[in-house]
A tleap script that builds the chain and sets N, CA, C and O, in Angstrom:
source leaprc.protein.ff14SB
mol = sequence {
  NMET ARG PRO TYR ARG PRO SER THR CYS GLN
  ASP VAL ILE CYS GLU ASN ILE ASN ILE GLU
  GLU ALA HIE GLY CYS PRO PHE LYS THR TRP
  ASP SER LEU HIE LEU THR ARG ARG LEU GLN
  GLN TYR GLY ILE SER PRO SER GLY ILE ASP
  ASP ILE GLU LYS GLU THR GLN ASN GLN GLN
  TYR GLU LYS ALA CYS ALA ARG HIE PHE GLN
  LEU VAL HIE ASN GLN LEU ASN PRO PRO VAL
  ILE SER THR PRO PHE ASP TYR PHE LYS GLU
  SER PHE SER VAL LEU LYS GLN ALA PRO PRO
  ASN ASP LEU SER SER ASP GLU GLU ASP LEU
  ASP CILE
}
set mol.1.N position { 99.475 64.518 80.631 }
set mol.1.CA position { 99.948 65.200 81.818 }
set mol.1.C position { 101.333 64.698 82.186 }
set mol.1.O position { 101.701 63.555 81.917 }
set mol.2.N position { 102.078 65.581 82.804 }
set mol.2.CA position { 103.423 65.199 83.226 }
set mol.2.C position { 103.504 65.231 84.747 }
set mol.2.O position { 102.817 66.029 85.385 }
set mol.3.N position { 104.329 64.377 85.331 }
set mol.3.CA position { 104.467 64.401 86.788 }
set mol.3.C position { 105.170 65.691 87.223 }
set mol.3.O position { 106.031 66.215 86.517 }
set mol.4.N position { 104.793 66.176 88.370 }
set mol.4.CA position { 105.384 67.400 88.923 }
set mol.4.C position { 105.846 67.141 90.339 }
set mol.4.O position { 105.083 66.649 91.170 }
set mol.5.N position { 107.071 67.466 90.608 }
set mol.5.CA position { 107.608 67.362 91.952 }
set mol.5.C position { 107.913 68.789 92.411 }
set mol.5.O position { 108.636 69.516 91.730 }
set mol.6.N position { 107.366 69.192 93.557 }
set mol.6.CA position { 107.572 70.573 93.992 }
set mol.6.C position { 109.033 70.873 94.297 }
set mol.6.O position { 109.793 69.992 94.698 }
set mol.7.N position { 109.406 72.121 94.103 }
set mol.7.CA position { 110.755 72.568 94.449 }
set mol.7.C position { 110.961 72.462 95.952 }
set mol.7.O position { 110.032 72.663 96.733 }
set mol.8.N position { 112.173 72.148 96.343 }
set mol.8.CA position { 112.492 72.119 97.768 }
set mol.8.C position { 112.692 73.548 98.259 }
set mol.8.O position { 112.860 74.471 97.462 }
set mol.9.N position { 112.673 73.718 99.567 }
set mol.9.CA position { 112.949 75.038 100.138 }
set mol.9.C position { 114.340 75.503 99.719 }
set mol.9.O position { 114.531 76.678 99.405 }
set mol.10.N position { 115.304 74.600 99.712 }
set mol.10.CA position { 116.663 74.972 99.320 }
set mol.10.C position { 116.703 75.450 97.875 }
set mol.10.O position { 117.425 76.396 97.561 }
set mol.11.N position { 115.931 74.804 96.977 }
set mol.11.CA position { 115.845 75.260 95.586 }
set mol.11.C position { 115.303 76.683 95.522 }
set mol.11.O position { 115.828 77.529 94.797 }
set mol.12.N position { 114.250 76.933 96.288 }
set mol.12.CA position { 113.608 78.251 96.281 }
set mol.12.C position { 114.559 79.295 96.866 }
set mol.12.O position { 114.661 80.405 96.344 }
set mol.13.N position { 115.249 78.944 97.939 }
set mol.13.CA position { 116.190 79.875 98.567 }
set mol.13.C position { 117.319 80.241 97.606 }
set mol.13.O position { 117.782 81.381 97.601 }
set mol.14.N position { 117.760 79.293 96.803 }
set mol.14.CA position { 118.880 79.531 95.895 }
set mol.14.C position { 118.496 80.322 94.649 }
set mol.14.O position { 119.376 80.773 93.916 }
set mol.15.N position { 117.213 80.498 94.397 }
set mol.15.CA position { 116.776 81.284 93.236 }
set mol.15.C position { 117.145 82.743 93.441 }
set mol.15.O position { 117.086 83.262 94.555 }
set mol.16.N position { 117.525 83.392 92.359 }
set mol.16.CA position { 117.797 84.828 92.401 }
set mol.16.C position { 116.590 85.552 91.827 }
set mol.16.O position { 116.364 85.549 90.617 }
set mol.17.N position { 115.821 86.170 92.710 }
set mol.17.CA position { 114.631 86.894 92.273 }
set mol.17.C position { 114.614 88.269 92.924 }
set mol.17.O position { 115.371 88.546 93.854 }
set mol.18.N position { 113.741 89.117 92.417 }
set mol.18.CA position { 113.557 90.451 92.978 }
set mol.18.C position { 112.365 90.452 93.916 }
set mol.18.O position { 111.496 89.583 93.836 }
set mol.19.N position { 112.330 91.427 94.800 }
set mol.19.CA position { 111.236 91.531 95.764 }
set mol.19.C position { 109.887 91.705 95.069 }
set mol.19.O position { 108.857 91.321 95.624 }
set mol.20.N position { 109.874 92.275 93.867 }
set mol.20.CA position { 108.623 92.501 93.154 }
set mol.20.C position { 108.017 91.224 92.592 }
set mol.20.O position { 106.834 91.200 92.252 }
set mol.21.N position { 108.801 90.171 92.491 }
set mol.21.CA position { 108.310 88.917 91.946 }
set mol.21.C position { 107.457 88.195 92.988 }
set mol.21.O position { 107.644 88.377 94.191 }
set mol.22.N position { 106.529 87.382 92.519 }
set mol.22.CA position { 105.533 86.755 93.398 }
set mol.22.C position { 105.926 85.350 93.851 }
set mol.22.O position { 105.076 84.603 94.336 }
set mol.23.N position { 107.166 84.986 93.705 }
set mol.23.CA position { 107.600 83.667 94.171 }
set mol.23.C position { 108.936 83.828 94.899 }
set mol.23.O position { 109.502 84.920 94.946 }
set mol.24.N position { 109.413 82.757 95.448 }
set mol.24.CA position { 110.674 82.823 96.161 }
set mol.24.C position { 110.461 82.768 97.662 }
set mol.24.O position { 109.332 82.672 98.144 }
set mol.25.N position { 111.542 82.830 98.373 }
set mol.25.CA position { 111.520 82.762 99.834 }
set mol.25.C position { 111.455 84.181 100.393 }
set mol.25.O position { 112.405 84.948 100.231 }
set mol.26.N position { 110.353 84.543 101.048 }
set mol.26.CA position { 110.253 85.906 101.571 }
set mol.26.C position { 111.295 86.204 102.649 }
set mol.26.O position { 111.692 87.356 102.823 }
set mol.27.N position { 111.732 85.190 103.362 }
set mol.27.CA position { 112.720 85.401 104.410 }
set mol.27.C position { 114.085 85.765 103.825 }
set mol.27.O position { 114.910 86.383 104.496 }
set mol.28.N position { 114.313 85.378 102.573 }
set mol.28.CA position { 115.556 85.739 101.900 }
set mol.28.C position { 115.398 87.043 101.119 }
set mol.28.O position { 116.283 87.898 101.158 }
set mol.29.N position { 114.295 87.201 100.420 }
set mol.29.CA position { 114.193 88.301 99.461 }
set mol.29.C position { 113.674 89.608 100.046 }
set mol.29.O position { 114.023 90.678 99.547 }
set mol.30.N position { 112.856 89.553 101.083 }
set mol.30.CA position { 112.298 90.793 101.631 }
set mol.30.C position { 113.313 91.475 102.529 }
set mol.30.O position { 114.024 90.815 103.286 }
set mol.31.N position { 113.380 92.791 102.445 }
set mol.31.CA position { 114.239 93.522 103.365 }
set mol.31.C position { 113.606 93.506 104.756 }
set mol.31.O position { 112.445 93.132 104.918 }
set mol.32.N position { 114.375 93.912 105.738 }
set mol.32.CA position { 113.949 93.835 107.130 }
set mol.32.C position { 112.659 94.609 107.392 }
set mol.32.O position { 111.782 94.123 108.106 }
set mol.33.N position { 112.539 95.797 106.827 }
set mol.33.CA position { 111.354 96.623 107.049 }
set mol.33.C position { 110.101 95.964 106.467 }
set mol.33.O position { 109.061 95.909 107.124 }
set mol.34.N position { 110.206 95.466 105.237 }
set mol.34.CA position { 109.073 94.806 104.581 }
set mol.34.C position { 108.666 93.538 105.350 }
set mol.34.O position { 107.482 93.282 105.569 }
set mol.35.N position { 109.660 92.764 105.747 }
set mol.35.CA position { 109.389 91.533 106.486 }
set mol.35.C position { 108.733 91.844 107.829 }
set mol.35.O position { 107.755 91.199 108.209 }
set mol.36.N position { 109.264 92.825 108.544 }
set mol.36.CA position { 108.699 93.190 109.846 }
set mol.36.C position { 107.251 93.639 109.709 }
set mol.36.O position { 106.394 93.232 110.494 }
set mol.37.N position { 106.980 94.466 108.727 }
set mol.37.CA position { 105.596 94.923 108.517 }
set mol.37.C position { 104.656 93.761 108.224 }
set mol.37.O position { 103.542 93.709 108.744 }
set mol.38.N position { 105.105 92.839 107.399 }
set mol.38.CA position { 104.248 91.695 107.060 }
set mol.38.C position { 104.028 90.807 108.281 }
set mol.38.O position { 102.914 90.334 108.508 }
set mol.39.N position { 105.054 90.580 109.053 }
set mol.39.CA position { 104.913 89.764 110.261 }
set mol.39.C position { 103.979 90.425 111.271 }
set mol.39.O position { 103.207 89.742 111.944 }
set mol.40.N position { 104.047 91.739 111.377 }
set mol.40.CA position { 103.123 92.470 112.242 }
set mol.40.C position { 101.684 92.288 111.763 }
set mol.40.O position { 100.775 92.129 112.578 }
set mol.41.N position { 101.476 92.311 110.458 }
set mol.41.CA position { 100.138 92.100 109.895 }
set mol.41.C position { 99.608 90.721 110.245 }
set mol.41.O position { 98.400 90.539 110.393 }
set mol.42.N position { 100.499 89.748 110.378 }
set mol.42.CA position { 100.102 88.387 110.746 }
set mol.42.C position { 99.864 88.244 112.243 }
set mol.42.O position { 99.475 87.176 112.714 }
set mol.43.N position { 100.098 89.322 112.990 }
set mol.43.CA position { 99.861 89.290 114.428 }
set mol.43.C position { 100.970 88.647 115.238 }
set mol.43.O position { 100.744 88.221 116.371 }
set mol.44.N position { 102.151 88.573 114.679 }
set mol.44.CA position { 103.273 87.971 115.386 }
set mol.44.C position { 103.817 88.978 116.395 }
set mol.44.O position { 103.950 90.164 116.090 }
set mol.45.N position { 104.126 88.504 117.584 }
set mol.45.CA position { 104.598 89.359 118.674 }
set mol.45.C position { 105.954 89.974 118.327 }
set mol.45.O position { 106.686 89.440 117.493 }
set mol.46.N position { 106.289 91.102 118.970 }
set mol.46.CA position { 107.609 91.708 118.734 }
set mol.46.C position { 108.770 90.752 119.019 }
set mol.46.O position { 109.764 90.759 118.292 }
set mol.47.N position { 108.659 89.935 120.060 }
set mol.47.CA position { 109.745 88.981 120.344 }
set mol.47.C position { 109.831 87.906 119.255 }
set mol.47.O position { 110.926 87.466 118.904 }
set mol.48.N position { 108.686 87.486 118.726 }
set mol.48.CA position { 108.683 86.527 117.621 }
set mol.48.C position { 109.291 87.124 116.366 }
set mol.48.O position { 110.033 86.457 115.645 }
set mol.49.N position { 108.972 88.391 116.110 }
set mol.49.CA position { 109.556 89.083 114.953 }
set mol.49.C position { 111.066 89.178 115.118 }
set mol.49.O position { 111.813 88.974 114.161 }
set mol.50.N position { 111.515 89.486 116.326 }
set mol.50.CA position { 112.968 89.541 116.584 }
set mol.50.C position { 113.627 88.191 116.316 }
set mol.50.O position { 114.698 88.133 115.712 }
set mol.51.N position { 112.995 87.113 116.760 }
set mol.51.CA position { 113.530 85.761 116.511 }
set mol.51.C position { 113.674 85.501 115.014 }
set mol.51.O position { 114.711 85.028 114.550 }
set mol.52.N position { 112.626 85.817 114.272 }
set mol.52.CA position { 112.640 85.584 112.818 }
set mol.52.C position { 113.684 86.468 112.152 }
set mol.52.O position { 114.413 86.014 111.270 }
set mol.53.N position { 113.760 87.727 112.569 }
set mol.53.CA position { 114.758 88.645 112.011 }
set mol.53.C position { 116.177 88.125 112.247 }
set mol.53.O position { 117.015 88.193 111.347 }
set mol.54.N position { 116.453 87.614 113.433 }
set mol.54.CA position { 117.790 87.077 113.734 }
set mol.54.C position { 118.129 85.920 112.804 }
set mol.54.O position { 119.246 85.826 112.294 }
set mol.55.N position { 117.154 85.042 112.589 }
set mol.55.CA position { 117.390 83.903 111.689 }
set mol.55.C position { 117.665 84.374 110.261 }
set mol.55.O position { 118.546 83.839 109.589 }
set mol.56.N position { 116.918 85.368 109.801 }
set mol.56.CA position { 117.137 85.851 108.429 }
set mol.56.C position { 118.489 86.558 108.318 }
set mol.56.O position { 119.178 86.410 107.309 }
set mol.57.N position { 118.875 87.318 109.335 }
set mol.57.CA position { 120.179 87.989 109.312 }
set mol.57.C position { 121.317 86.981 109.286 }
set mol.57.O position { 122.379 87.247 108.723 }
set mol.58.N position { 121.095 85.826 109.895 }
set mol.58.CA position { 122.092 84.748 109.895 }
set mol.58.C position { 121.939 83.826 108.688 }
set mol.58.O position { 122.586 82.781 108.612 }
set mol.59.N position { 121.088 84.212 107.752 }
set mol.59.CA position { 120.808 83.441 106.533 }
set mol.59.C position { 120.291 82.040 106.842 }
set mol.59.O position { 120.539 81.095 106.092 }
set mol.60.N position { 119.580 81.918 107.939 }
set mol.60.CA position { 118.946 80.658 108.332 }
set mol.60.C position { 117.456 80.744 107.942 }
set mol.60.O position { 116.574 80.767 108.800 }
set mol.61.N position { 117.211 80.789 106.649 }
set mol.61.CA position { 115.871 81.052 106.141 }
set mol.61.C position { 114.874 79.942 106.485 }
set mol.61.O position { 113.708 80.215 106.768 }
set mol.62.N position { 115.335 78.704 106.461 }
set mol.62.CA position { 114.441 77.601 106.812 }
set mol.62.C position { 114.068 77.647 108.292 }
set mol.62.O position { 112.943 77.303 108.655 }
set mol.63.N position { 114.994 78.065 109.145 }
set mol.63.CA position { 114.681 78.216 110.570 }
set mol.63.C position { 113.720 79.377 110.785 }
set mol.63.O position { 112.837 79.301 111.640 }
set mol.64.N position { 113.884 80.451 110.017 }
set mol.64.CA position { 112.951 81.587 110.105 }
set mol.64.C position { 111.553 81.145 109.692 }
set mol.64.O position { 110.566 81.540 110.312 }
set mol.65.N position { 111.470 80.335 108.659 }
set mol.65.CA position { 110.183 79.817 108.194 }
set mol.65.C position { 109.544 78.921 109.251 }
set mol.65.O position { 108.344 79.011 109.509 }
set mol.66.N position { 110.355 78.058 109.859 }
set mol.66.CA position { 109.835 77.163 110.900 }
set mol.66.C position { 109.333 77.965 112.096 }
set mol.66.O position { 108.297 77.637 112.673 }
set mol.67.N position { 110.062 79.012 112.469 }
set mol.67.CA position { 109.632 79.862 113.585 }
set mol.67.C position { 108.335 80.587 113.224 }
set mol.67.O position { 107.439 80.727 114.057 }
set mol.68.N position { 108.247 81.040 111.989 }
set mol.68.CA position { 107.020 81.680 111.501 }
set mol.68.C position { 105.843 80.711 111.615 }
set mol.68.O position { 104.780 81.071 112.120 }
set mol.69.N position { 106.042 79.487 111.146 }
set mol.69.CA position { 104.987 78.477 111.226 }
set mol.69.C position { 104.573 78.272 112.682 }
set mol.69.O position { 103.385 78.240 113.004 }
set mol.70.N position { 105.553 78.137 113.540 }
set mol.70.CA position { 105.307 77.899 114.960 }
set mol.70.C position { 104.470 79.024 115.564 }
set mol.70.O position { 103.531 78.757 116.314 }
set mol.71.N position { 104.791 80.254 115.255 }
set mol.71.CA position { 104.082 81.397 115.829 }
set mol.71.C position { 102.696 81.592 115.225 }
set mol.71.O position { 101.743 81.893 115.943 }
set mol.72.N position { 102.582 81.427 113.929 }
set mol.72.CA position { 101.290 81.620 113.263 }
set mol.72.C position { 100.290 80.543 113.672 }
set mol.72.O position { 99.094 80.810 113.785 }
set mol.73.N position { 100.785 79.321 113.893 }
set mol.73.CA position { 99.897 78.196 114.184 }
set mol.73.C position { 99.888 77.783 115.658 }
set mol.73.O position { 99.281 76.773 116.011 }
set mol.74.N position { 100.550 78.546 116.510 }
set mol.74.CA position { 100.609 78.218 117.943 }
set mol.74.C position { 101.067 76.784 118.187 }
set mol.74.O position { 100.430 76.041 118.935 }
set mol.75.N position { 102.148 76.407 117.569 }
set mol.75.CA position { 102.697 75.064 117.691 }
set mol.75.C position { 103.971 75.103 118.526 }
set mol.75.O position { 104.856 75.915 118.256 }
set mol.76.N position { 104.080 74.251 119.524 }
set mol.76.CA position { 105.295 74.199 120.329 }
set mol.76.C position { 106.477 73.666 119.528 }
set mol.76.O position { 107.592 74.179 119.630 }
set mol.77.N position { 106.224 72.635 118.735 }
set mol.77.CA position { 107.260 72.016 117.920 }
set mol.77.C position { 106.826 72.068 116.462 }
set mol.77.O position { 105.967 71.290 116.046 }
set mol.78.N position { 107.406 72.974 115.680 }
set mol.78.CA position { 106.998 73.059 114.279 }
set mol.78.C position { 107.391 71.794 113.514 }
set mol.78.O position { 108.390 71.157 113.850 }
set mol.79.N position { 106.628 71.429 112.506 }
set mol.79.CA position { 106.967 70.249 111.709 }
set mol.79.C position { 108.198 70.515 110.845 }
set mol.79.O position { 108.601 71.662 110.650 }
set mol.80.N position { 108.774 69.458 110.343 }
set mol.80.CA position { 109.868 69.597 109.385 }
set mol.80.C position { 109.256 69.995 108.050 }
set mol.80.O position { 108.379 69.310 107.524 }
set mol.81.N position { 109.726 71.097 107.520 }
set mol.81.CA position { 109.200 71.606 106.257 }
set mol.81.C position { 110.334 71.606 105.250 }
set mol.81.O position { 111.333 72.301 105.436 }
set mol.82.N position { 110.185 70.823 104.173 }
set mol.82.CA position { 111.231 70.702 103.165 }
set mol.82.C position { 110.855 71.365 101.846 }
set mol.82.O position { 111.719 71.644 101.015 }
set mol.83.N position { 109.563 71.615 101.659 }
set mol.83.CA position { 109.082 72.253 100.434 }
set mol.83.C position { 107.978 73.243 100.796 }
set mol.83.O position { 107.366 73.121 101.857 }
set mol.84.N position { 107.719 74.209 99.939 }
set mol.84.CA position { 106.565 75.078 100.176 }
set mol.84.C position { 105.262 74.277 100.278 }
set mol.84.O position { 104.349 74.665 101.007 }
set mol.85.N position { 105.179 73.174 99.554 }
set mol.85.CA position { 103.995 72.316 99.650 }
set mol.85.C position { 103.865 71.724 101.053 }
set mol.85.O position { 102.754 71.595 101.568 }
set mol.86.N position { 104.993 71.362 101.675 }
set mol.86.CA position { 104.957 70.866 103.055 }
set mol.86.C position { 104.353 71.922 103.983 }
set mol.86.O position { 103.544 71.608 104.855 }
set mol.87.N position { 104.761 73.180 103.781 }
set mol.87.CA position { 104.232 74.263 104.620 }
set mol.87.C position { 102.722 74.332 104.455 }
set mol.87.O position { 101.986 74.403 105.439 }
set mol.88.N position { 102.264 74.312 103.209 }
set mol.88.CA position { 100.822 74.353 102.943 }
set mol.88.C position { 100.119 73.156 103.573 }
set mol.88.O position { 99.101 73.308 104.249 }
set mol.89.N position { 100.667 71.967 103.346 }
set mol.89.CA position { 100.045 70.738 103.838 }
set mol.89.C position { 99.951 70.737 105.364 }
set mol.89.O position { 98.907 70.399 105.923 }
set mol.90.N position { 101.032 71.113 106.032 }
set mol.90.CA position { 101.037 71.140 107.491 }
set mol.90.C position { 100.119 72.242 108.024 }
set mol.90.O position { 99.432 72.054 109.028 }
set mol.91.N position { 100.112 73.372 107.357 }
set mol.91.CA position { 99.234 74.472 107.765 }
set mol.91.C position { 97.774 74.063 107.615 }
set mol.91.O position { 96.959 74.307 108.505 }
set mol.92.N position { 97.453 73.448 106.499 }
set mol.92.CA position { 96.091 72.971 106.261 }
set mol.92.C position { 95.694 71.962 107.331 }
set mol.92.O position { 94.573 71.988 107.837 }
set mol.93.N position { 96.619 71.082 107.666 }
set mol.93.CA position { 96.356 70.062 108.677 }
set mol.93.C position { 96.065 70.692 110.036 }
set mol.93.O position { 95.127 70.292 110.725 }
set mol.94.N position { 96.868 71.673 110.413 }
set mol.94.CA position { 96.652 72.349 111.689 }
set mol.94.C position { 95.306 73.065 111.675 }
set mol.94.O position { 94.531 72.970 112.627 }
set mol.95.N position { 95.040 73.776 110.598 }
set mol.95.CA position { 93.795 74.548 110.525 }
set mol.95.C position { 92.562 73.652 110.496 }
set mol.95.O position { 91.522 74.016 111.044 }
set mol.96.N position { 92.662 72.522 109.882 }
set mol.96.CA position { 91.540 71.579 109.827 }
set mol.96.C position { 91.578 70.574 110.966 }
set mol.96.O position { 90.648 69.786 111.138 }
set mol.97.N position { 92.666 70.602 111.754 }
set mol.97.CA position { 92.886 69.680 112.854 }
set mol.97.C position { 92.751 68.226 112.405 }
set mol.97.O position { 92.154 67.389 113.081 }
set mol.98.N position { 93.324 67.969 111.252 }
set mol.98.CA position { 93.349 66.614 110.703 }
set mol.98.C position { 94.794 66.133 110.699 }
set mol.98.O position { 95.710 66.941 110.543 }
set mol.99.N position { 95.013 64.837 110.868 }
set mol.99.CA position { 96.391 64.340 110.805 }
set mol.99.C position { 96.988 64.583 109.419 }
set mol.99.O position { 96.278 64.483 108.419 }
set mol.100.N position { 98.294 64.905 109.344 }
set mol.100.CA position { 98.917 65.175 108.051 }
set mol.100.C position { 98.760 64.044 107.051 }
set mol.100.O position { 98.750 64.290 105.845 }
set mol.101.N position { 98.636 62.799 107.527 }
set mol.101.CA position { 98.515 61.664 106.610 }
set mol.101.C position { 97.204 61.677 105.830 }
set mol.101.O position { 97.073 60.959 104.838 }
set mol.102.N position { 96.233 62.480 106.261 }
set mol.102.CA position { 94.975 62.559 105.535 }
set mol.102.C position { 95.117 63.334 104.232 }
set mol.102.O position { 94.235 63.267 103.376 }
set mol.103.N position { 96.212 64.065 104.071 }
set mol.103.CA position { 96.421 64.854 102.865 }
set mol.103.C position { 97.361 64.120 101.938 }
set mol.103.O position { 98.104 63.236 102.366 }
set mol.104.N position { 97.330 64.477 100.689 }
set mol.104.CA position { 98.211 63.890 99.690 }
set mol.104.C position { 99.665 64.084 100.095 }
set mol.104.O position { 100.058 65.189 100.470 }
set mol.105.N position { 100.451 63.051 100.027 }
set mol.105.CA position { 101.846 63.114 100.418 }
set mol.105.C position { 102.680 63.759 99.318 }
set mol.105.O position { 102.412 63.548 98.135 }
set mol.106.N position { 103.689 64.541 99.695 }
set mol.106.CA position { 104.576 65.112 98.696 }
set mol.106.C position { 105.532 64.065 98.147 }
set mol.106.O position { 106.284 64.344 97.213 }
set mol.107.N position { 105.513 62.876 98.710 }
set mol.107.CA position { 106.331 61.788 98.183 }
set mol.107.C position { 105.771 61.286 96.862 }
set mol.107.O position { 106.487 60.687 96.060 }
set mol.108.N position { 104.497 61.534 96.644 }
set mol.108.CA position { 103.857 61.089 95.411 }
set mol.108.C position { 103.957 62.191 94.376 }
set mol.108.O position { 103.933 63.372 94.722 }
set mol.109.N position { 104.070 61.820 93.112 }
set mol.109.CA position { 104.069 62.810 92.044 }
set mol.109.C position { 102.654 63.357 91.898 }
set mol.109.O position { 101.668 62.637 92.054 }
set mol.110.N position { 102.584 64.626 91.600 }
set mol.110.CA position { 101.293 65.267 91.332 }
set mol.110.C position { 101.169 65.413 89.827 }
set mol.110.O position { 102.147 65.752 89.161 }
set mol.111.N position { 100.013 65.171 89.286 }
set mol.111.CA position { 99.793 65.361 87.856 }
set mol.111.C position { 99.231 66.752 87.625 }
set mol.111.O position { 98.283 67.177 88.284 }
set mol.112.N position { 99.847 67.461 86.661 }
set mol.112.CA position { 99.313 68.771 86.280 }
set mol.112.C position { 99.046 68.806 84.807 }
set mol.112.O position { 98.593 69.825 84.286 }
savepdb mol mol.pdb
quit
């Protein structure tokens, strides 16, 4: 097995992919209509969608992601998210109401 370190959000944002591909940053790759529809499906309020749309229009994709996390998880202060794994880990923690330290740290290499 080889060690695996997850891509950072900045790495993912810098990738050039098409909307049809199943990876990448949705805040960068999805057009406004597609993004709005998906956010509506997640139950995000119109004002929250406007906030996220403004961030994406300003190419502040990480801020759009943080706002998304905040709205989806009802968090006043979203955590710092540096990788897609961080988003998963923090989301899992909120949903399970367990401290983030109970989950495997992204500082450690994962074996695949």
